Z-matrix of the N, CA and C atoms (Angstrom, degrees):
N
C 1 1.369
C 2 1.473 1 111.31
N 3 1.314 2 113.94 1 125.95
C 4 1.523 3 122.40 2 -170.86
C 5 1.569 4 103.08 3 -96.56
N 6 1.335 5 111.77 4 132.91
C 7 1.457 6 117.27 5 176.54
C 8 1.535 7 115.57 6 -93.03
N 9 1.281 8 121.11 7 130.28
C 10 1.514 9 122.33 8 -177.29
C 11 1.453 10 107.69 9 -101.96
N 12 1.348 11 114.92 10 130.45
C 13 1.430 12 118.11 11 177.29
C 14 1.437 13 110.47 12 -92.66
N 15 1.333 14 117.01 13 143.97
C 16 1.501 15 124.18 14 179.36
C 17 1.489 16 110.28 15 -116.76
N 18 1.308 17 115.61 16 144.61
C 19 1.467 18 114.39 17 177.87
C 20 1.578 19 103.59 18 165.38
N 21 1.247 20 111.84 19 -172.31
C 22 1.446 21 126.58 20 179.83
C 23 1.485 22 110.21 21 -94.05
N 24 1.346 23 120.79 22 135.53
C 25 1.463 24 123.36 23 177.89
C 26 1.549 25 105.67 24 -86.53
N 27 1.272 26 113.03 25 167.73
C 28 1.488 27 121.27 26 -177.20
C 29 1.558 28 110.59 27 -60.09
N 30 1.411 29 115.91 28 -40.29
C 31 1.433 30 118.44 29 178.75
C 32 1.527 31 111.90 30 -66.53
N 33 1.331 32 116.89 31 -40.55
C 34 1.445 33 122.26 32 174.59
C 35 1.488 34 113.57 33 -57.30
N 36 1.354 35 115.06 34 -44.60
C 37 1.419 36 121.41 35 179.74
C 38 1.549 37 113.11 36 -68.35
N 39 1.296 38 116.49 37 -30.84
C 40 1.485 39 118.99 38 175.70
C 41 1.550 40 110.24 39 -70.56
N 42 1.342 41 115.19 40 -40.30
C 43 1.402 42 119.89 41 -178.25
C 44 1.534 43 111.25 42 -66.26
N 45 1.317 44 117.13 43 -40.84
C 46 1.475 45 121.72 44 177.29
C 47 1.558 46 107.63 45 -66.68
N 48 1.281 47 119.98 46 -36.81
C 49 1.500 48 121.11 47 175.76
C 50 1.572 49 110.35 48 -65.71
N 51 1.280 50 118.09 49 -41.67
C 52 1.473 51 122.31 50 179.86
C 53 1.515 52 111.02 51 -63.25
N 54 1.348 53 119.01 52 -48.09
C 55 1.499 54 123.25 53 174.73
C 56 1.592 55 109.54 54 -59.56
N 57 1.327 56 119.69 55 -45.34
C 58 1.400 57 117.26 56 178.97
C 59 1.544 58 112.18 57 -63.74
N 60 1.302 59 115.79 58 -39.35
C 61 1.521 60 123.12 59 178.67
C 62 1.494 61 109.85 60 -60.15
N 63 1.286 62 119.35 61 -42.57
C 64 1.471 63 121.92 62 177.52
C 65 1.525 64 111.12 63 -62.24
N 66 1.220 65 121.33 64 -47.63
C 67 1.458 66 128.75 65 176.47
C 68 1.496 67 111.93 66 -57.76
N 69 1.365 68 116.16 67 -48.08
C 70 1.467 69 119.72 68 -179.57
C 71 1.657 70 109.76 69 -64.94
N 72 1.387 71 113.16 70 -40.11
C 73 1.388 72 116.23 71 175.25
C 74 1.505 73 112.74 72 -61.06
N 75 1.261 74 117.96 73 -44.64
C 76 1.550 75 121.74 74 175.88
C 77 1.493 76 109.55 75 -56.99
N 78 1.336 77 116.14 76 -45.19
C 79 1.412 78 118.75 77 -179.57
C 80 1.578 79 113.85 78 -63.22
N 81 1.306 80 115.65 79 -35.90
C 82 1.448 81 120.11 80 170.33
C 83 1.544 82 116.35 81 -60.82
N 84 1.239 83 116.34 82 -24.74
C 85 1.537 84 123.99 83 177.42
C 86 1.522 85 105.83 84 -84.72
N 87 1.350 86 119.57 85 -45.45
C 88 1.431 87 121.38 86 -162.95
C 89 1.586 88 109.74 87 -82.90
N 90 1.351 89 113.54 88 -37.93
C 91 1.544 90 115.85 89 -174.41
C 92 1.547 91 113.43 90 -60.71
N 93 1.386 92 122.73 91 -39.50
C 94 1.382 93 116.80 92 174.15
C 95 1.507 94 118.91 93 -68.68
N 96 1.353 95 115.49 94 -24.79
C 97 1.477 96 117.56 95 168.35
C 98 1.526 97 117.05 96 -63.57
N 99 1.306 98 114.19 97 -44.26
C 100 1.457 99 120.58 98 176.15
C 101 1.529 100 111.10 99 -67.22
N 102 1.338 101 115.50 100 -37.99
C 103 1.455 102 120.89 101 -173.88
C 104 1.627 103 103.68 102 -64.04
N 105 1.296 104 115.11 103 -43.83
C 106 1.476 105 118.56 104 -177.48
C 107 1.634 106 109.85 105 -64.13
N 108 1.373 107 109.73 106 -39.76
C 109 1.511 108 113.26 107 178.10
C 110 1.508 109 111.15 108 -63.62
N 111 1.329 110 122.85 109 -39.02
C 112 1.459 111 121.59 110 175.37
C 113 1.502 112 111.64 111 -71.41
N 114 1.370 113 123.28 112 -21.74
C 115 1.360 114 124.05 113 170.87
C 116 1.496 115 111.23 114 -68.71
N 117 1.326 116 119.72 115 -40.79
C 118 1.445 117 127.61 116 177.43
C 119 1.565 118 108.81 117 -59.52
N 120 1.374 119 111.14 118 -50.47
C 121 1.527 120 116.19 119 179.80
C 122 1.515 121 112.05 120 -61.17
N 123 1.346 122 116.37 121 -40.26
C 124 1.372 123 119.83 122 -177.80
C 125 1.557 124 113.97 123 -69.37
N 126 1.316 125 114.47 124 -36.85
C 127 1.374 126 123.38 125 171.07
C 128 1.548 127 113.64 126 -57.52
N 129 1.301 128 115.03 127 -47.90
C 130 1.456 129 121.36 128 177.94
C 131 1.558 130 110.47 129 -63.76
N 132 1.302 131 115.04 130 -45.05
C 133 1.521 132 119.05 131 -178.29
C 134 1.517 133 108.99 132 -64.65
N 135 1.283 134 122.71 133 -40.95
C 136 1.456 135 126.31 134 175.19
C 137 1.502 136 112.98 135 -63.24
N 138 1.322 137 116.39 136 -33.66
C 139 1.448 138 121.32 137 -179.46
C 140 1.508 139 110.42 138 -72.05
N 141 1.361 140 116.41 139 -29.36
C 142 1.558 141 116.38 140 -177.07
C 143 1.470 142 110.01 141 -72.65
N 144 1.313 143 122.01 142 -19.24
C 145 1.523 144 123.31 143 178.07
C 146 1.505 145 111.98 144 -102.98
N 147 1.275 146 121.76 145 -2.86
C 148 1.422 147 124.30 146 -179.40
C 149 1.537 148 111.72 147 -83.18
N 150 1.361 149 113.29 148 123.34
C 151 1.527 150 121.68 149 -175.76
C 152 1.484 151 107.41 150 -59.01
N 153 1.303 152 116.46 151 -42.55
C 154 1.527 153 120.32 152 -170.86
C 155 1.505 154 105.54 153 -69.87
N 156 1.295 155 128.26 154 -27.70
C 157 1.388 156 125.85 155 -178.91
C 158 1.572 157 109.63 156 -78.01
N 159 1.373 158 111.28 157 -34.47
C 160 1.527 159 116.17 158 -176.11
C 161 1.484 160 111.34 159 -64.36
N 162 1.228 161 124.30 160 -18.15
C 163 1.497 162 127.99 161 -178.30
C 164 1.543 163 113.42 162 -113.29
N 165 1.410 164 114.02 163 4.63
C 166 1.466 165 118.76 164 -171.37
C 167 1.471 166 107.95 165 -91.34
N 168 1.315 167 117.26 166 159.94
C 169 1.484 168 123.67 167 176.35
C 170 1.646 169 103.05 168 -90.12
N 171 1.312 170 111.17 169 166.41
C 172 1.473 171 119.99 170 -171.67
C 173 1.564 172 110.91 171 -56.21
N 174 1.344 173 117.38 172 -38.06
C 175 1.511 174 118.21 173 -177.82
C 176 1.577 175 107.18 174 -64.45
N 177 1.282 176 115.05 175 -45.82
C 178 1.397 177 117.30 176 178.97
C 179 1.570 178 117.03 177 -64.99
N 180 1.253 179 116.20 178 -35.87
C 181 1.446 180 122.23 179 176.99
C 182 1.570 181 106.50 180 -64.06
N 183 1.368 182 118.75 181 -45.10
C 184 1.481 183 121.17 182 179.20
C 185 1.532 184 108.06 183 -58.81
N 186 1.282 185 114.85 184 -48.30
C 187 1.488 186 116.63 185 -178.95
C 188 1.577 187 114.31 186 -62.00
N 189 1.307 188 117.41 187 -37.58
C 190 1.386 189 119.97 188 177.43
C 191 1.542 190 113.61 189 -70.45
N 192 1.398 191 117.75 190 -30.87
C 193 1.360 192 125.49 191 178.81
C 194 1.611 193 108.18 192 -67.02
N 195 1.340 194 114.02 193 -50.90
C 196 1.408 195 117.57 194 -178.69
C 197 1.596 196 113.11 195 -69.90
N 198 1.337 197 115.29 196 -26.42
C 199 1.549 198 113.77 197 171.43
C 200 1.523 199 111.06 198 -66.48
N 201 1.340 200 118.11 199 -36.74
C 202 1.461 201 120.32 200 174.84
C 203 1.504 202 114.71 201 -62.02
N 204 1.393 203 112.29 202 -42.31
C 205 1.485 204 117.62 203 179.18
C 206 1.530 205 112.26 204 -66.31
N 207 1.329 206 115.84 205 -31.75
C 208 1.416 207 120.91 206 179.39
C 209 1.484 208 111.73 207 -65.99
N 210 1.319 209 116.46 208 -38.14
C 211 1.531 210 118.03 209 175.53
C 212 1.520 211 111.24 210 -69.04
N 213 1.298 212 119.76 211 -30.39
C 214 1.520 213 125.49 212 178.92
C 215 1.533 214 112.95 213 -82.58
N 216 1.344 215 118.10 214 -0.06
C 217 1.490 216 123.95 215 -174.32
C 218 1.458 217 113.26 216 51.98
N 219 1.315 218 116.84 217 43.14
C 220 1.403 219 122.67 218 174.27
C 221 1.534 220 108.35 219 -89.27
N 222 1.364 221 116.71 220 115.72
C 223 1.541 222 117.41 221 -168.91
C 224 1.562 223 112.52 222 -113.92
N 225 1.367 224 115.88 223 -6.80
C 226 1.449 225 118.17 224 -171.54
C 227 1.567 226 111.96 225 -94.64
N 228 1.365 227 115.91 226 -7.57
C 229 1.484 228 119.98 227 -179.80
C 230 1.446 229 106.41 228 -90.61
N 231 1.460 230 114.67 229 120.84
C 232 1.418 231 116.36 230 -179.77
C 233 1.560 232 108.12 231 -102.54
N 234 1.323 233 116.41 232 175.05
C 235 1.454 234 121.12 233 -179.91
C 236 1.532 235 112.54 234 -63.33
N 237 1.354 236 116.11 235 -34.99
C 238 1.486 237 119.46 236 178.58
C 239 1.522 238 115.17 237 -68.99
N 240 1.276 239 114.41 238 -18.37
C 241 1.576 240 122.01 239 -178.27
C 242 1.427 241 108.42 240 -79.07
N 243 1.360 242 123.96 241 -17.26
C 244 1.433 243 125.47 242 -175.88
C 245 1.540 244 107.48 243 -97.86
N 246 1.389 245 116.57 244 126.06
C 247 1.415 246 122.92 245 -175.41
C 248 1.620 247 101.84 246 -129.49
N 249 1.298 248 115.98 247 133.24
C 250 1.451 249 125.26 248 173.70
C 251 1.509 250 109.18 249 -124.92
N 252 1.351 251 115.33 250 133.79
C 253 1.433 252 120.81 251 -177.61
C 254 1.515 253 110.11 252 -144.24
N 255 1.353 254 116.01 253 141.51
C 256 1.421 255 120.90 254 -179.53
C 257 1.578 256 110.83 255 -66.07
N 258 1.359 257 112.90 256 131.12
C 259 1.475 258 119.65 257 -175.62
C 260 1.471 259 106.79 258 -139.45
N 261 1.321 260 117.50 259 118.04
C 262 1.515 261 122.76 260 178.52
C 263 1.496 262 109.55 261 49.92
N 264 1.328 263 121.47 262 -121.27
C 265 1.392 264 130.38 263 -179.62
C 266 1.521 265 114.62 264 -91.26
N 267 1.299 266 115.54 265 14.79
C 268 1.522 267 116.51 266 -178.64
C 269 1.446 268 113.69 267 -159.86
N 270 1.315 269 117.30 268 -139.55
C 271 1.477 270 121.94 269 -175.54
C 272 1.566 271 105.84 270 -127.07
N 273 1.384 272 114.81 271 152.96
C 274 1.413 273 123.70 272 167.71
C 275 1.471 274 112.36 273 -119.26
N 276 1.385 275 116.18 274 114.68
C 277 1.419 276 116.40 275 -177.88
C 278 1.546 277 110.72 276 -101.71
N 279 1.318 278 112.25 277 133.78
C 280 1.479 279 122.28 278 179.08
C 281 1.514 280 110.36 279 -119.10
N 282 1.344 281 117.13 280 124.34
C 283 1.500 282 119.49 281 172.58
C 284 1.451 283 100.55 282 -117.47
N 285 1.310 284 117.67 283 119.85
C 286 1.425 285 131.88 284 175.90
C 287 1.504 286 111.33 285 -128.17
N 288 1.345 287 112.69 286 112.05
C 289 1.468 288 118.34 287 -175.70
C 290 1.511 289 112.37 288 -147.40
N 291 1.302 290 115.87 289 162.15
C 292 1.417 291 120.55 290 -175.85
C 293 1.594 292 107.57 291 -127.38
N 294 1.380 293 114.65 292 143.04
C 295 1.434 294 118.92 293 179.06
C 296 1.565 295 105.92 294 -122.91
N 297 1.328 296 115.39 295 136.39
C 298 1.454 297 123.27 296 -176.37
C 299 1.479 298 104.99 297 -129.15
N 300 1.363 299 114.97 298 116.62
C 301 1.467 300 119.57 299 177.65
C 302 1.573 301 110.00 300 -121.74
N 303 1.297 302 119.41 301 141.29
C 304 1.449 303 119.86 302 179.15
C 305 1.593 304 107.29 303 -70.72
N 306 1.292 305 113.44 304 139.72
C 307 1.492 306 117.55 305 179.19
C 308 1.533 307 111.21 306 -105.01
N 309 1.304 308 116.46 307 -78.42
C 310 1.406 309 121.91 308 -179.66
C 311 1.553 310 112.27 309 -138.56
N 312 1.316 311 114.63 310 117.89
C 313 1.447 312 115.29 311 -175.41
C 314 1.417 313 115.35 312 68.25
N 315 1.290 314 119.19 313 -125.05
C 316 1.459 315 126.33 314 170.96
C 317 1.456 316 115.07 315 -91.30
N 318 1.296 317 121.34 316 12.87
C 319 1.429 318 124.13 317 176.68
C 320 1.539 319 110.61 318 -95.95
N 321 1.407 320 114.27 319 132.82
C 322 1.404 321 122.72 320 176.84
C 323 1.504 322 113.45 321 -113.77
N 324 1.286 323 118.51 322 154.69
C 325 1.422 324 122.58 323 172.16
C 326 1.508 325 105.46 324 -108.98
N 327 1.357 326 119.76 325 129.00
C 328 1.389 327 123.37 326 -175.72
C 329 1.611 328 107.49 327 -121.38
N 330 1.362 329 112.96 328 133.84
C 331 1.430 330 119.81 329 177.91
C 332 1.436 331 108.56 330 -119.89
N 333 1.238 332 117.54 331 130.47
C 334 1.575 333 121.48 332 173.48
C 335 1.493 334 107.81 333 -111.87
N 336 1.303 335 119.07 334 121.51
C 337 1.394 336 122.40 335 -174.64
C 338 1.567 337 113.10 336 -125.34
N 339 1.276 338 116.72 337 137.01
C 340 1.503 339 123.25 338 -178.49
C 341 1.510 340 107.96 339 -133.20
N 342 1.382 341 115.18 340 127.70
C 343 1.471 342 119.71 341 175.70
C 344 1.482 343 105.63 342 -132.92
N 345 1.330 344 114.34 343 136.57
C 346 1.573 345 119.59 344 176.20
C 347 1.529 346 106.01 345 -127.36
N 348 1.350 347 107.77 346 153.56
C 349 1.495 348 119.66 347 -178.69
C 350 1.509 349 110.17 348 -150.10
N 351 1.292 350 119.12 349 132.60
C 352 1.470 351 119.89 350 174.45
C 353 1.544 352 108.07 351 -96.77
N 354 1.296 353 113.45 352 138.22
C 355 1.554 354 115.52 353 178.11
C 356 1.514 355 104.90 354 -124.51
N 357 1.333 356 117.47 355 123.19
C 358 1.420 357 125.64 356 178.70
C 359 1.492 358 109.13 357 -79.83
N 360 1.336 359 119.30 358 135.65
C 361 1.514 360 121.42 359 177.93
C 362 1.483 361 107.68 360 -82.73
N 363 1.305 362 109.38 361 133.63
C 364 1.547 363 121.51 362 177.83
C 365 1.498 364 117.45 363 58.22
N 366 1.324 365 111.22 364 27.48
C 367 1.504 366 115.59 365 179.87
C 368 1.506 367 121.25 366 73.02
N 369 1.363 368 111.61 367 13.97
C 370 1.503 369 119.32 368 176.25
C 371 1.425 370 110.06 369 -79.79
N 372 1.362 371 119.97 370 129.64
C 373 1.497 372 122.94 371 176.49
C 374 1.432 373 113.10 372 -92.30
């Protein structure tokens, strides 16, 4: 009676490692993009509860937002990506930006992110 061994060949193992490596590499490109997006959302959320922001003019609000992003090392949000508009009794801030990172060769990964936050003036709900 002959016994048959089962398992993965060396070629199969190398292919599995290559596929796993590609996914890990893609994760290394995508995770910083989403981390920056959550920094933007966190900055907007913190600004909505900050008393200084609630009584500030749009130029001051913009300055405070970009100071918070500077602390978070968010570098893909530009001044043109920040929009502020009067809404009801306060302001509505919209941050709409795009991140493009090279992936492999001539392939890029592109992320388009939008975050909105309403800020009430003077603590009025």
